[in-house]
Every structure is written in C-alpha cells, then in structure tokens.
N, C-alpha and C positions, 0 to 999 in steps of 0.2 A: 494189699490192695491200699491206695494211697488216700488220704481223708482229702476232700474239697473242703477250701476254707470259704467261707464268707465275706464277701466286699461290700463294704459299704454304698461305694460309689460305681466299680466297675460291672459293666453290663447293665445299668440303670440309665433312664434317661434323665438327664440333667436340667433342672427346672431353669427357663428361660426369664426372669423378670421381665425384662425388655422384649420380649416376645411379641406379645399382643400390639405395643406401640409401635413396633415395626410392621407389624401386617396392618394394622389399621392406619399408618400414615401419623400417625401422631407424634412419634419419634422425631425430635429434632437433632439435625446433622450442623457440623460447620457450615453449610454453603446455607442454610435457614435463617443465619442470623444477620439482620441489618442494623447497622449502628448510624446515628445521626451525621450527616455528611461524608458516607460511605460512597466512594465511586466503585464502579463496576464496570465490567467492559462485555461487549458483546461480539462475536464472530459472524460475519455473513461468507458464506461459502458460495461457492461457485455452483449455477445450475445445472453446468456442461458436466460432462464425465471426463472431456480433454478441451481444452480450448488455448489459442495463443492469448497471451495479454498484450492489446494492443495500448490502452491506458486505463489507468483508473480516475474518476473523477470524484473526489470526495465531497463535494462542496455542497450537495442534497443532504447529505448527513450531518454535515456542520452544521447547516442551517436550521436542524430539527433542536426546539427548546431544549436545555439540558444537557447538550453532548458537549463536551470539553474538547474531544480529540479525534482523528480517526488517524488510524494508523496504517501505512502499507510498507512493502519489502523496501520501498526507495526511501523511507524515513532509517533503516538500520544500516550500518556497514556492511560493505561487500564481504563475502565469505571466498576464500583462496578456493581453487580447484582442485582436487586432489587430497589423499589418504593421508593420515597424521596418527602416529601411536597413540593407541588410548587403551586402556586396561590392558588384557591380556591379547590385543588385536590391533587393527587397524580401523581408522572410521574416517569416512567423507562427509567432512561439517559442510561440505555446500551442500551434499544431497539433504542433510538434517535440515537445514537452514530453511531450504524449498519446501520442506513439509512443515514448519511453522507459518511462514509466510511464502506465496506464490510468487517470482520474480519473472520469469520468461514466459511459464506456461502453467494451467491452471489444471488440477485432475482430483478425481475422487477416487475413492476407493470401494464404496458402495455403502459405507458406514455413516448415514446423514441423523 
C-alpha cells in the first residue's frame, strides 16, 4: 500500500483577499480611475440591425459642451480590400476596419 502525502494547498480552497471587494463592487479597476484633464470617448452604435449609411451628421454631437471631437470612418484612411498575410494565415483588414467604424453599412451582432 502506498502512503498518502499531506499537502498544504492542494485540495483546499485558497483564500481570496480581494474576493469580497470584487463581489460587492468596491474593488477598483483600471477603468474606474479618472485623472484631472482626462479625455474619454463614447461609442454610438446603430439602433438598426442592418442599415446602409447615407450620411453621418456629427454637428449635434460637436455642439454639446465638453465634446472635443467626433470621429467617423470618413476621418480614417481607406483600407485596401483583400487579404494580407498576417500571423499563420491571411486577414482581410478591410473587414476588420469596418468592424471598428462602419463605412457603407452598419450592422449589429446582437451584443449591445
């Protein structure tokens, strides 16, 4: 018969000193910190599941006090359509760029 060894940590529940703070919402994460003069952004997503973009008017957004800028796909350089070698395969950077800022059509994936 083999002897069973006694382990100090294996098979026991580890103590989580931050557990209570995380569960109660008292824990501070990187997104919880605000510094003086800090600028942050917000994303406005389309209320439509699919829709063609005819135009985007950012004038109302820019008229809100404290708004410094409004960015659309028109403000970004065009990305060439087609695949490029990346990592172990090929990637279509145009598709990826449309996921970041919609160009001709907006769509949602159900994750709001």
